[in-house]
Biopython code that builds the backbone (N, CA, C, O; Angstrom):
import numpy as np
from Bio.PDB.StructureBuilder import StructureBuilder

atoms = [
    (1, "MET", "N", (-31.840, -17.118, -42.241)),
    (1, "MET", "CA", (-31.840, -16.406, -40.986)),
    (1, "MET", "C", (-30.533, -16.686, -40.239)),
    (1, "MET", "O", (-30.074, -17.826, -40.165)),
    (2, "GLN", "N", (-29.960, -15.641, -39.698)),
    (2, "GLN", "CA", (-28.675, -15.745, -39.032)),
    (2, "GLN", "C", (-28.903, -15.916, -37.532)),
    (2, "GLN", "O", (-29.693, -15.199, -36.918)),
    (3, "ASN", "N", (-28.187, -16.884, -36.962)),
    (3, "ASN", "CA", (-28.283, -17.097, -35.514)),
    (3, "ASN", "C", (-27.302, -16.158, -34.809)),
    (3, "ASN", "O", (-26.101, -16.183, -35.074)),
    (4, "TYR", "N", (-27.827, -15.344, -33.922)),
    (4, "TYR", "CA", (-27.022, -14.379, -33.194)),
    (4, "TYR", "C", (-27.009, -14.777, -31.722)),
    (4, "TYR", "O", (-28.057, -14.902, -31.088)),
    (5, "ASN", "N", (-25.805, -14.972, -31.190)),
    (5, "ASN", "CA", (-25.650, -15.349, -29.791)),
    (5, "ASN", "C", (-25.190, -14.121, -29.006)),
    (5, "ASN", "O", (-24.061, -13.664, -29.189)),
    (6, "PRO", "N", (-26.045, -13.580, -28.136)),
    (6, "PRO", "CA", (-25.662, -12.382, -27.382)),
    (6, "PRO", "C", (-24.522, -12.647, -26.390)),
    (6, "PRO", "O", (-23.816, -11.717, -25.999)),
    (7, "PHE", "N", (-24.343, -13.883, -25.991)),
    (7, "PHE", "CA", (-23.285, -14.209, -25.025)),
    (7, "PHE", "C", (-21.893, -14.068, -25.630)),
    (7, "PHE", "O", (-20.933, -13.796, -24.909)),
    (8, "GLU", "N", (-21.769, -14.248, -26.936)),
    (8, "GLU", "CA", (-20.471, -14.059, -27.579)),
    (8, "GLU", "C", (-20.036, -12.609, -27.487)),
    (8, "GLU", "O", (-18.860, -12.330, -27.251)),
    (9, "LEU", "N", (-20.951, -11.698, -27.666)),
    (9, "LEU", "CA", (-20.648, -10.280, -27.535)),
    (9, "LEU", "C", (-20.245, -9.941, -26.100)),
    (9, "LEU", "O", (-19.298, -9.187, -25.875)),
    (10, "ILE", "N", (-20.966, -10.499, -25.141)),
    (10, "ILE", "CA", (-20.663, -10.258, -23.726)),
    (10, "ILE", "C", (-19.282, -10.819, -23.377)),
    (10, "ILE", "O", (-18.493, -10.167, -22.693)),
    (11, "LEU", "N", (-19.000, -12.032, -23.852)),
    (11, "LEU", "CA", (-17.701, -12.653, -23.563)),
    (11, "LEU", "C", (-16.554, -11.870, -24.207)),
    (11, "LEU", "O", (-15.495, -11.727, -23.596)),
    (12, "SER", "N", (-16.737, -11.374, -25.400)),
    (12, "SER", "CA", (-15.668, -10.608, -26.046)),
    (12, "SER", "C", (-15.406, -9.301, -25.299)),
    (12, "SER", "O", (-14.257, -8.882, -25.162)),
    (13, "ARG", "N", (-16.463, -8.664, -24.821)),
    (13, "ARG", "CA", (-16.278, -7.425, -24.056)),
    (13, "ARG", "C", (-15.648, -7.701, -22.692)),
    (13, "ARG", "O", (-14.856, -6.897, -22.200)),
    (14, "LEU", "N", (-15.993, -8.825, -22.086)),
    (14, "LEU", "CA", (-15.369, -9.193, -20.812)),
    (14, "LEU", "C", (-13.876, -9.465, -20.996)),
    (14, "LEU", "O", (-13.068, -9.093, -20.145)),
    (15, "ASP", "N", (-13.512, -10.107, -22.099)),
    (15, "ASP", "CA", (-12.100, -10.357, -22.382)),
    (15, "ASP", "C", (-11.339, -9.043, -22.553)),
    (15, "ASP", "O", (-10.232, -8.887, -22.036)),
    (16, "LEU", "N", (-11.933, -8.109, -23.273)),
    (16, "LEU", "CA", (-11.313, -6.805, -23.469)),
    (16, "LEU", "C", (-11.171, -6.060, -22.144)),
    (16, "LEU", "O", (-10.146, -5.427, -21.889)),
    (17, "LEU", "N", (-12.192, -6.136, -21.310)),
    (17, "LEU", "CA", (-12.158, -5.493, -20.001)),
    (17, "LEU", "C", (-11.078, -6.121, -19.111)),
    (17, "LEU", "O", (-10.356, -5.408, -18.414)),
    (18, "GLN", "N", (-10.972, -7.442, -19.136)),
    (18, "GLN", "CA", (-9.958, -8.136, -18.335)),
    (18, "GLN", "C", (-8.551, -7.760, -18.799)),
    (18, "GLN", "O", (-7.654, -7.581, -17.975)),
    (19, "LEU", "N", (-8.356, -7.639, -20.094)),
    (19, "LEU", "CA", (-7.063, -7.241, -20.628)),
    (19, "LEU", "C", (-6.699, -5.827, -20.172)),
    (19, "LEU", "O", (-5.546, -5.564, -19.828)),
    (20, "THR", "N", (-7.659, -4.934, -20.168)),
    (20, "THR", "CA", (-7.427, -3.564, -19.721)),
    (20, "THR", "C", (-7.083, -3.522, -18.234)),
    (20, "THR", "O", (-6.163, -2.810, -17.830)),
    (21, "VAL", "N", (-7.809, -4.273, -17.425)),
    (21, "VAL", "CA", (-7.546, -4.310, -15.979)),
    (21, "VAL", "C", (-6.161, -4.881, -15.712)),
    (21, "VAL", "O", (-5.438, -4.353, -14.867)),
    (22, "ASN", "N", (-5.773, -5.938, -16.404)),
    (22, "ASN", "CA", (-4.446, -6.531, -16.216)),
    (22, "ASN", "C", (-3.338, -5.546, -16.587)),
    (22, "ASN", "O", (-2.324, -5.457, -15.896)),
    (23, "THR", "N", (-3.532, -4.823, -17.659)),
    (23, "THR", "CA", (-2.544, -3.846, -18.092)),
    (23, "THR", "C", (-2.403, -2.729, -17.062)),
    (23, "THR", "O", (-1.287, -2.322, -16.736)),
    (24, "LEU", "N", (-3.517, -2.236, -16.553)),
    (24, "LEU", "CA", (-3.472, -1.167, -15.550)),
    (24, "LEU", "C", (-2.827, -1.637, -14.248)),
    (24, "LEU", "O", (-2.059, -0.892, -13.640)),
    (25, "SER", "N", (-3.122, -2.847, -13.816)),
    (25, "SER", "CA", (-2.551, -3.344, -12.565)),
    (25, "SER", "C", (-1.055, -3.592, -12.703)),
    (25, "SER", "O", (-0.304, -3.388, -11.749)),
    (26, "ASP", "N", (-0.612, -4.033, -13.886)),
    (26, "ASP", "CA", (0.822, -4.246, -14.087)),
    (26, "ASP", "C", (1.591, -2.935, -14.048)),
    (26, "ASP", "O", (2.673, -2.873, -13.465)),
    (27, "THR", "N", (1.056, -1.898, -14.651)),
    (27, "THR", "CA", (1.768, -0.620, -14.677)),
    (27, "THR", "C", (1.730, 0.085, -13.330)),
    (27, "THR", "O", (2.663, 0.815, -12.998)),
    (28, "SER", "N", (0.672, -0.114, -12.542)),
    (28, "SER", "CA", (0.576, 0.577, -11.254)),
    (28, "SER", "C", (1.391, -0.105, -10.169)),
    (28, "SER", "O", (1.760, 0.547, -9.192)),
    (29, "GLN", "N", (1.685, -1.396, -10.303)),
    (29, "GLN", "CA", (2.404, -2.119, -9.262)),
    (29, "GLN", "C", (3.916, -2.031, -9.398)),
    (29, "GLN", "O", (4.627, -2.386, -8.458)),
    (30, "LYS", "N", (4.427, -1.578, -10.512)),
    (30, "LYS", "CA", (5.866, -1.504, -10.717)),
    (30, "LYS", "C", (6.356, -0.095, -10.400)),
    (30, "LYS", "O", (6.220, 0.805, -11.229)),
    (31, "PRO", "N", (6.936, 0.113, -9.187)),
    (31, "PRO", "CA", (7.480, 1.436, -8.901)),
    (31, "PRO", "C", (8.752, 1.659, -9.713)),
    (31, "PRO", "O", (9.469, 0.711, -10.034)),
    (32, "SER", "N", (9.015, 2.884, -10.030)),
    (32, "SER", "CA", (10.211, 3.176, -10.820)),
    (32, "SER", "C", (11.451, 2.995, -9.957)),
    (32, "SER", "O", (11.400, 3.140, -8.735)),
    (33, "ALA", "N", (12.559, 2.679, -10.604)),
    (33, "ALA", "CA", (13.803, 2.425, -9.880)),
    (33, "ALA", "C", (14.311, 3.688, -9.202)),
    (33, "ALA", "O", (14.901, 3.610, -8.124)),
    (34, "THR", "N", (14.096, 4.842, -9.803)),
    (34, "THR", "CA", (14.553, 6.082, -9.175)),
    (34, "THR", "C", (13.744, 6.393, -7.926)),
    (34, "THR", "O", (14.264, 6.994, -6.986)),
    (35, "GLU", "N", (12.487, 5.994, -7.906)),
    (35, "GLU", "CA", (11.653, 6.245, -6.726)),
    (35, "GLU", "C", (12.085, 5.380, -5.558)),
    (35, "GLU", "O", (12.031, 5.832, -4.414)),
    (36, "ILE", "N", (12.512, 4.151, -5.807)),
    (36, "ILE", "CA", (12.895, 3.231, -4.739)),
    (36, "ILE", "C", (14.154, 3.720, -4.027)),
    (36, "ILE", "O", (14.222, 3.665, -2.799)),
    (37, "PHE", "N", (15.148, 4.195, -4.772)),
    (37, "PHE", "CA", (16.429, 4.548, -4.201)),
    (37, "PHE", "C", (16.588, 6.037, -3.948)),
    (37, "PHE", "O", (17.696, 6.499, -3.676)),
    (38, "ASN", "N", (15.521, 6.786, -4.030)),
    (38, "ASN", "CA", (15.581, 8.213, -3.780)),
    (38, "ASN", "C", (15.706, 8.442, -2.271)),
    (38, "ASN", "O", (14.776, 8.120, -1.533)),
    (39, "PRO", "N", (16.832, 8.991, -1.792)),
    (39, "PRO", "CA", (17.004, 9.167, -0.344)),
    (39, "PRO", "C", (16.068, 10.213, 0.253)),
    (39, "PRO", "O", (15.857, 10.229, 1.465)),
    (40, "GLU", "N", (15.504, 11.086, -0.583)),
    (40, "GLU", "CA", (14.585, 12.106, -0.082)),
    (40, "GLU", "C", (13.138, 11.609, -0.067)),
    (40, "GLU", "O", (12.226, 12.367, 0.264)),
    (41, "ARG", "N", (12.927, 10.354, -0.421)),
    (41, "ARG", "CA", (11.574, 9.795, -0.465)),
    (41, "ARG", "C", (10.995, 9.746, 0.945)),
    (41, "ARG", "O", (11.692, 9.398, 1.899)),
    (42, "LEU", "N", (9.737, 10.091, 1.069)),
    (42, "LEU", "CA", (9.053, 10.051, 2.360)),
    (42, "LEU", "C", (8.358, 8.710, 2.520)),
    (42, "LEU", "O", (7.690, 8.226, 1.606)),
    (43, "LEU", "N", (8.523, 8.124, 3.685)),
    (43, "LEU", "CA", (7.911, 6.837, 3.998)),
    (43, "LEU", "C", (6.830, 7.042, 5.035)),
    (43, "LEU", "O", (6.984, 7.862, 5.940)),
    (44, "ASP", "N", (5.734, 6.305, 4.914)),
    (44, "ASP", "CA", (4.762, 6.308, 5.989)),
    (44, "ASP", "C", (5.147, 5.195, 6.969)),
    (44, "ASP", "O", (6.114, 4.470, 6.737)),
    (45, "LEU", "N", (4.405, 5.064, 8.044)),
    (45, "LEU", "CA", (4.776, 4.099, 9.075)),
    (45, "LEU", "C", (4.814, 2.651, 8.568)),
    (45, "LEU", "O", (5.753, 1.932, 8.909)),
    (46, "PRO", "N", (3.837, 2.186, 7.769)),
    (46, "PRO", "CA", (3.943, 0.802, 7.282)),
    (46, "PRO", "C", (5.166, 0.561, 6.392)),
    (46, "PRO", "O", (5.762, -0.515, 6.448)),
    (47, "ASP", "N", (5.546, 1.545, 5.575)),
    (47, "ASP", "CA", (6.739, 1.386, 4.740)),
    (47, "ASP", "C", (8.004, 1.331, 5.593)),
    (47, "ASP", "O", (8.881, 0.500, 5.358)),
    (48, "ALA", "N", (8.094, 2.214, 6.579)),
    (48, "ALA", "CA", (9.252, 2.215, 7.473)),
    (48, "ALA", "C", (9.311, 0.917, 8.277)),
    (48, "ALA", "O", (10.391, 0.373, 8.509)),
    (49, "ALA", "N", (8.156, 0.427, 8.697)),
    (49, "ALA", "CA", (8.115, -0.832, 9.438)),
    (49, "ALA", "C", (8.574, -1.985, 8.560)),
    (49, "ALA", "O", (9.242, -2.901, 9.039)),
    (50, "GLN", "N", (8.226, -1.949, 7.291)),
    (50, "GLN", "CA", (8.653, -3.005, 6.375)),
    (50, "GLN", "C", (10.168, -2.962, 6.177)),
    (50, "GLN", "O", (10.805, -4.013, 6.102)),
    (51, "ILE", "N", (10.748, -1.782, 6.093)),
    (51, "ILE", "CA", (12.197, -1.665, 5.930)),
    (51, "ILE", "C", (12.913, -2.144, 7.186)),
    (51, "ILE", "O", (13.921, -2.846, 7.101)),
    (52, "LEU", "N", (12.395, -1.767, 8.351)),
    (52, "LEU", "CA", (13.010, -2.172, 9.620)),
    (52, "LEU", "C", (12.664, -3.595, 10.024)),
    (52, "LEU", "O", (13.296, -4.172, 10.909)),
    (53, "ARG", "N", (11.653, -4.157, 9.368)),
    (53, "ARG", "CA", (11.135, -5.497, 9.703)),
    (53, "ARG", "C", (10.646, -5.552, 11.141)),
    (53, "ARG", "O", (10.937, -6.487, 11.888)),
    (54, "LYS", "N", (9.900, -4.529, 11.500)),
    (54, "LYS", "CA", (9.291, -4.408, 12.821)),
    (54, "LYS", "C", (7.825, -4.050, 12.650)),
    (54, "LYS", "O", (7.437, -3.560, 11.590)),
    (55, "PRO", "N", (7.002, -4.280, 13.666)),
    (55, "PRO", "CA", (5.602, -3.856, 13.592)),
    (55, "PRO", "C", (5.474, -2.333, 13.581)),
    (55, "PRO", "O", (6.387, -1.621, 13.998)),
    (56, "VAL", "N", (4.350, -1.853, 13.107)),
    (56, "VAL", "CA", (4.101, -0.415, 13.021)),
    (56, "VAL", "C", (4.141, 0.216, 14.409)),
    (56, "VAL", "O", (4.649, 1.326, 14.564)),
    (57, "GLY", "N", (3.619, -0.466, 15.410)),
    (57, "GLY", "CA", (3.637, 0.058, 16.771)),
    (57, "GLY", "C", (5.051, 0.242, 17.296)),
    (57, "GLY", "O", (5.312, 1.180, 18.049)),
    (58, "THR", "N", (5.964, -0.635, 16.911)),
    (58, "THR", "CA", (7.357, -0.503, 17.333)),
    (58, "THR", "C", (8.000, 0.708, 16.684)),
    (58, "THR", "O", (8.775, 1.415, 17.328)),
    (59, "VAL", "N", (7.691, 0.959, 15.421)),
    (59, "VAL", "CA", (8.232, 2.146, 14.741)),
    (59, "VAL", "C", (7.697, 3.407, 15.410)),
    (59, "VAL", "O", (8.432, 4.381, 15.574)),
    (60, "ARG", "N", (6.425, 3.395, 15.797)),
    (60, "ARG", "CA", (5.849, 4.539, 16.501)),
    (60, "ARG", "C", (6.561, 4.739, 17.850)),
    (60, "ARG", "O", (6.812, 5.873, 18.259)),
    (61, "TYR", "N", (6.881, 3.643, 18.530)),
    (61, "TYR", "CA", (7.632, 3.710, 19.785)),
    (61, "TYR", "C", (9.014, 4.318, 19.544)),
    (61, "TYR", "O", (9.471, 5.148, 20.330)),
    (62, "TYR", "N", (9.685, 3.910, 18.458)),
    (62, "TYR", "CA", (10.993, 4.462, 18.125)),
    (62, "TYR", "C", (10.915, 5.974, 17.905)),
    (62, "TYR", "O", (11.821, 6.710, 18.296)),
    (63, "ILE", "N", (9.845, 6.423, 17.288)),
    (63, "ILE", "CA", (9.678, 7.859, 17.042)),
    (63, "ILE", "C", (9.543, 8.610, 18.368)),
    (63, "ILE", "O", (10.156, 9.661, 18.555)),
    (64, "HIS", "N", (8.745, 8.073, 19.279)),
    (64, "HIS", "CA", (8.477, 8.776, 20.532)),
    (64, "HIS", "C", (9.608, 8.649, 21.544)),
    (64, "HIS", "O", (9.896, 9.609, 22.260)),
    (65, "ASN", "N", (10.253, 7.496, 21.622)),
    (65, "ASN", "CA", (11.193, 7.247, 22.714)),
    (65, "ASN", "C", (12.644, 7.057, 22.297)),
    (65, "ASN", "O", (13.532, 7.144, 23.145)),
    (66, "ARG", "N", (12.911, 6.803, 21.038)),
    (66, "ARG", "CA", (14.286, 6.559, 20.620)),
    (66, "ARG", "C", (14.774, 7.563, 19.579)),
    (66, "ARG", "O", (15.770, 7.329, 18.895)),
    (67, "ASN", "N", (14.077, 8.657, 19.473)),
    (67, "ASN", "CA", (14.475, 9.779, 18.622)),
    (67, "ASN", "C", (14.610, 9.424, 17.147)),
    (67, "ASN", "O", (15.510, 9.925, 16.474)),
    (68, "LEU", "N", (13.745, 8.581, 16.642)),
    (68, "LEU", "CA", (13.694, 8.349, 15.199)),
    (68, "LEU", "C", (13.118, 9.605, 14.561)),
    (68, "LEU", "O", (11.994, 9.986, 14.888)),
    (69, "PRO", "N", (13.854, 10.268, 13.654)),
    (69, "PRO", "CA", (13.367, 11.523, 13.085)),
    (69, "PRO", "C", (12.154, 11.304, 12.192)),
    (69, "PRO", "O", (12.201, 10.517, 11.246)),
    (70, "ALA", "N", (11.078, 11.999, 12.497)),
    (70, "ALA", "CA", (9.841, 11.871, 11.724)),
    (70, "ALA", "C", (9.119, 13.205, 11.726)),
    (70, "ALA", "O", (9.319, 14.044, 12.605)),
    (71, "ILE", "N", (8.280, 13.379, 10.724)),
    (71, "ILE", "CA", (7.477, 14.587, 10.588)),
    (71, "ILE", "C", (6.026, 14.195, 10.810)),
    (71, "ILE", "O", (5.526, 13.276, 10.161)),
    (72, "LYS", "N", (5.348, 14.878, 11.716)),
    (72, "LYS", "CA", (3.955, 14.566, 11.968)),
    (72, "LYS", "C", (3.080, 15.315, 10.975)),
    (72, "LYS", "O", (3.135, 16.541, 10.886)),
    (73, "VAL", "N", (2.280, 14.572, 10.234)),
    (73, "VAL", "CA", (1.355, 15.147, 9.268)),
    (73, "VAL", "C", (-0.033, 14.657, 9.651)),
    (73, "VAL", "O", (-0.374, 13.493, 9.442)),
    (74, "GLY", "N", (-0.822, 15.553, 10.211)),
    (74, "GLY", "CA", (-2.138, 15.145, 10.695)),
    (74, "GLY", "C", (-1.978, 14.212, 11.880)),
    (74, "GLY", "O", (-1.374, 14.576, 12.888)),
    (75, "LYS", "N", (-2.521, 13.005, 11.757)),
    (75, "LYS", "CA", (-2.395, 12.011, 12.826)),
    (75, "LYS", "C", (-1.328, 10.974, 12.522)),
    (75, "LYS", "O", (-1.092, 10.074, 13.328)),
    (76, "SER", "N", (-0.687, 11.089, 11.383)),
    (76, "SER", "CA", (0.305, 10.110, 10.972)),
    (76, "SER", "C", (1.692, 10.736, 10.933)),
    (76, "SER", "O", (1.849, 11.943, 11.116)),
    (77, "TYR", "N", (2.691, 9.901, 10.693)),
    (77, "TYR", "CA", (4.074, 10.347, 10.616)),
    (77, "TYR", "C", (4.651, 10.001, 9.256)),
    (77, "TYR", "O", (4.280, 9.003, 8.638)),
    (78, "LEU", "N", (5.572, 10.852, 8.799)),
    (78, "LEU", "CA", (6.335, 10.600, 7.589)),
    (78, "LEU", "C", (7.811, 10.639, 7.959)),
    (78, "LEU", "O", (8.248, 11.475, 8.749)),
    (79, "ILE", "N", (8.568, 9.718, 7.373)),
    (79, "ILE", "CA", (9.986, 9.580, 7.682)),
    (79, "ILE", "C", (10.760, 9.617, 6.374)),
    (79, "ILE", "O", (10.405, 8.920, 5.423)),
    (80, "LYS", "N", (11.822, 10.429, 6.317)),
    (80, "LYS", "CA", (12.678, 10.428, 5.135)),
    (80, "LYS", "C", (13.501, 9.146, 5.131)),
    (80, "LYS", "O", (13.986, 8.701, 6.171)),
    (81, "LEU", "N", (13.649, 8.567, 3.961)),
    (81, "LEU", "CA", (14.385, 7.312, 3.831)),
    (81, "LEU", "C", (15.820, 7.474, 4.307)),
    (81, "LEU", "O", (16.327, 6.612, 5.025)),
    (82, "GLN", "N", (16.481, 8.552, 3.928)),
    (82, "GLN", "CA", (17.872, 8.768, 4.335)),
    (82, "GLN", "C", (17.987, 8.941, 5.842)),
    (82, "GLN", "O", (18.940, 8.448, 6.444)),
    (83, "ALA", "N", (17.036, 9.632, 6.461)),
    (83, "ALA", "CA", (17.064, 9.810, 7.918)),
    (83, "ALA", "C", (16.876, 8.476, 8.632)),
    (83, "ALA", "O", (17.495, 8.228, 9.667)),
    (84, "LEU", "N", (16.028, 7.625, 8.082)),
    (84, "LEU", "CA", (15.816, 6.299, 8.670)),
    (84, "LEU", "C", (17.086, 5.466, 8.579)),
    (84, "LEU", "O", (17.473, 4.814, 9.549)),
    (85, "LEU", "N", (17.735, 5.484, 7.420)),
    (85, "LEU", "CA", (18.964, 4.710, 7.243)),
    (85, "LEU", "C", (20.085, 5.249, 8.126)),
    (85, "LEU", "O", (20.859, 4.470, 8.682)),
    (86, "ASP", "N", (20.182, 6.562, 8.261)),
    (86, "ASP", "CA", (21.192, 7.148, 9.157)),
    (86, "ASP", "C", (20.925, 6.758, 10.605)),
    (86, "ASP", "O", (21.855, 6.453, 11.351)),
    (87, "TRP", "N", (19.656, 6.767, 11.001)),
    (87, "TRP", "CA", (19.283, 6.405, 12.371)),
    (87, "TRP", "C", (19.653, 4.958, 12.665)),
    (87, "TRP", "O", (20.124, 4.649, 13.759)),
    (88, "VAL", "N", (19.446, 4.070, 11.698)),
    (88, "VAL", "CA", (19.794, 2.662, 11.890)),
    (88, "VAL", "C", (21.310, 2.501, 11.957)),
    (88, "VAL", "O", (21.815, 1.750, 12.793)),
    (89, "ASN", "N", (22.043, 3.200, 11.083)),
    (89, "ASN", "CA", (23.508, 3.085, 11.077)),
    (89, "ASN", "C", (24.143, 3.689, 12.319)),
    (89, "ASN", "O", (25.282, 3.359, 12.649)),
    (90, "GLU", "N", (23.431, 4.563, 13.010)),
    (90, "GLU", "CA", (23.937, 5.161, 14.245)),
    (90, "GLU", "C", (24.179, 4.089, 15.308)),
    (90, "GLU", "O", (25.075, 4.236, 16.139)),
    (91, "PHE", "N", (23.399, 3.028, 15.288)),
    (91, "PHE", "CA", (23.558, 1.969, 16.285)),
    (91, "PHE", "C", (24.806, 1.142, 16.033)),
    (91, "PHE", "O", (25.346, 0.553, 16.970)),
    (92, "ASP", "N", (25.279, 1.080, 14.793)),
    (92, "ASP", "CA", (26.501, 0.350, 14.501)),
    (92, "ASP", "C", (27.727, 1.079, 15.040)),
    (92, "ASP", "O", (28.724, 0.444, 15.384)),
    (93, "LYS", "N", (27.660, 2.404, 15.115)),
    (93, "LYS", "CA", (28.796, 3.207, 15.539)),
    (93, "LYS", "C", (28.977, 3.213, 17.045)),
    (93, "LYS", "O", (30.085, 3.438, 17.530)),
    (94, "LYS", "N", (27.909, 2.969, 17.797)),
    (94, "LYS", "CA", (27.993, 3.022, 19.250)),
    (94, "LYS", "C", (28.813, 1.848, 19.778)),
    (94, "LYS", "O", (28.802, 0.751, 19.220)),
    (95, "GLU", "N", (29.511, 2.110, 20.851)),
    (95, "GLU", "CA", (30.295, 1.056, 21.485)),
    (95, "GLU", "C", (29.351, 0.057, 22.146)),
    (95, "GLU", "O", (28.309, 0.440, 22.677)),
    (96, "PRO", "N", (29.713, -1.209, 22.111)),
    (96, "PRO", "CA", (28.852, -2.196, 22.781)),
    (96, "PRO", "C", (28.886, -1.989, 24.294)),
    (96, "PRO", "O", (29.884, -1.540, 24.858)),
    (97, "LEU", "N", (27.782, -2.324, 24.923)),
    (97, "LEU", "CA", (27.685, -2.185, 26.375)),
    (97, "LEU", "C", (28.625, -3.162, 27.053)),
    (97, "LEU", "O", (28.801, -4.294, 26.603)),
    (98, "LYS", "N", (29.224, -2.708, 28.141)),
    (98, "LYS", "CA", (30.082, -3.611, 28.908)),
    (98, "LYS", "C", (29.207, -4.657, 29.566)),
    (98, "LYS", "O", (28.057, -4.399, 29.923)),
    (99, "ASP", "N", (29.767, -5.828, 29.717)),
    (99, "ASP", "CA", (29.008, -6.928, 30.310)),
    (99, "ASP", "C", (28.837, -6.663, 31.798)),
    (99, "ASP", "O", (29.787, -6.764, 32.574)),
    (100, "ILE", "N", (27.623, -6.327, 32.181)),
    (100, "ILE", "CA", (27.327, -5.976, 33.571)),
    (100, "ILE", "C", (27.295, -7.229, 34.443)),
    (100, "ILE", "O", (27.572, -7.159, 35.640)),
    (101, "SER", "N", (26.964, -8.352, 33.859)),
    (101, "SER", "CA", (26.801, -9.566, 34.655)),
    (101, "SER", "C", (28.135, -10.158, 35.103)),
    (101, "SER", "O", (28.149, -10.944, 36.050)),
    (102, "SER", "N", (29.249, -9.818, 34.469)),
    (102, "SER", "CA", (30.524, -10.448, 34.829)),
    (102, "SER", "C", (30.957, -10.129, 36.268)),
    (102, "SER", "O", (31.406, -11.048, 36.953)),
    (103, "PRO", "N", (30.853, -8.885, 36.775)),
    (103, "PRO", "CA", (31.203, -8.685, 38.192)),
    (103, "PRO", "C", (30.287, -9.463, 39.126)),
    (103, "PRO", "O", (30.720, -9.951, 40.170)),
    (104, "MET", "N", (29.031, -9.575, 38.747)),
    (104, "MET", "CA", (28.103, -10.331, 39.578)),
    (104, "MET", "C", (28.508, -11.810, 39.621)),
    (104, "MET", "O", (28.464, -12.440, 40.678)),
    (105, "LEU", "N", (28.896, -12.345, 38.483)),
    (105, "LEU", "CA", (29.313, -13.745, 38.460)),
    (105, "LEU", "C", (30.605, -13.961, 39.232)),
    (105, "LEU", "O", (30.774, -14.989, 39.888)),
    (106, "LEU", "N", (31.512, -13.002, 39.158)),
    (106, "LEU", "CA", (32.747, -13.111, 39.947)),
    (106, "LEU", "C", (32.440, -13.098, 41.442)),
    (106, "LEU", "O", (33.027, -13.869, 42.201)),
    (107, "ASN", "N", (31.543, -12.248, 41.861)),
    (107, "ASN", "CA", (31.140, -12.198, 43.264)),
    (107, "ASN", "C", (30.472, -13.500, 43.681)),
    (107, "ASN", "O", (30.725, -14.014, 44.771)),
    (108, "ARG", "N", (29.620, -14.029, 42.813)),
    (108, "ARG", "CA", (28.934, -15.268, 43.114)),
    (108, "ARG", "C", (29.921, -16.415, 43.281)),
    (108, "ARG", "O", (29.789, -17.222, 44.200)),
    (109, "ASN", "N", (30.908, -16.488, 42.396)),
    (109, "ASN", "CA", (31.904, -17.553, 42.498)),
    (109, "ASN", "C", (32.782, -17.377, 43.735)),
    (109, "ASN", "O", (33.233, -18.353, 44.334)),
    (110, "LYS", "N", (33.017, -16.122, 44.109)),
    (110, "LYS", "CA", (33.866, -15.855, 45.268)),
    (110, "LYS", "C", (33.205, -16.317, 46.572)),
    (110, "LYS", "O", (33.880, -16.842, 47.457)),
    (111, "TYR", "N", (31.894, -16.123, 46.690)),
    (111, "TYR", "CA", (31.200, -16.450, 47.930)),
    (111, "TYR", "C", (30.378, -17.740, 47.843)),
    (111, "TYR", "O", (29.519, -17.984, 48.691)),
    (112, "ARG", "N", (30.629, -18.546, 46.847)),
    (112, "ARG", "CA", (29.854, -19.777, 46.655)),
    (112, "ARG", "C", (30.222, -20.788, 47.744)),
    (112, "ARG", "O", (31.366, -20.870, 48.191)),
    (113, "LYS", "N", (29.212, -21.548, 48.149)),
    (113, "LYS", "CA", (29.452, -22.614, 49.120)),
    (113, "LYS", "C", (30.085, -23.799, 48.421)),
    (113, "LYS", "O", (29.714, -24.140, 47.298)),
    (114, "ASN", "N", (31.015, -24.410, 49.067)),
    (114, "ASN", "CA", (31.677, -25.594, 48.490)),
    (114, "ASN", "C", (30.996, -26.861, 48.889)),
    (114, "ASN", "O", (31.424, -27.944, 48.491)),
]
sb = StructureBuilder()
sb.init_structure("model")
sb.init_model(0)
sb.init_chain("A")
sb.init_seg("    ")
for serial, (resi, resn, name, xyz) in enumerate(atoms, 1):
    if name == "N":
        sb.init_residue(resn, " ", resi, " ")
    sb.init_atom(name, np.array(xyz, "f"), 0.0, 1.0, " ", f" {name:<3s}", serial, name[0])
structure = sb.get_structure()
């Protein structure tokens, strides 16, 4: 009489299932290199926030008040990667603000008590 262990069959099928799940997760998590650097790629708010290293609420504020170009789709926004990068580079081109506090400090020093 042959001893048959049903748990060996279960364990072998679990191993096969685990191998399949690992293979699927590895292939789904690796974005293609062309997709990452595609300037026409559309980003949602969490992706744009990750690129800017800001919270999602701040990116939403930028869209409403600082003219970050975005397309409203339903209740969410989509941003082209190239438009986001151009918007960020626009701040490098602007002249720095003049120091407003320097005239105030000059006035303060002029009328300071000795």
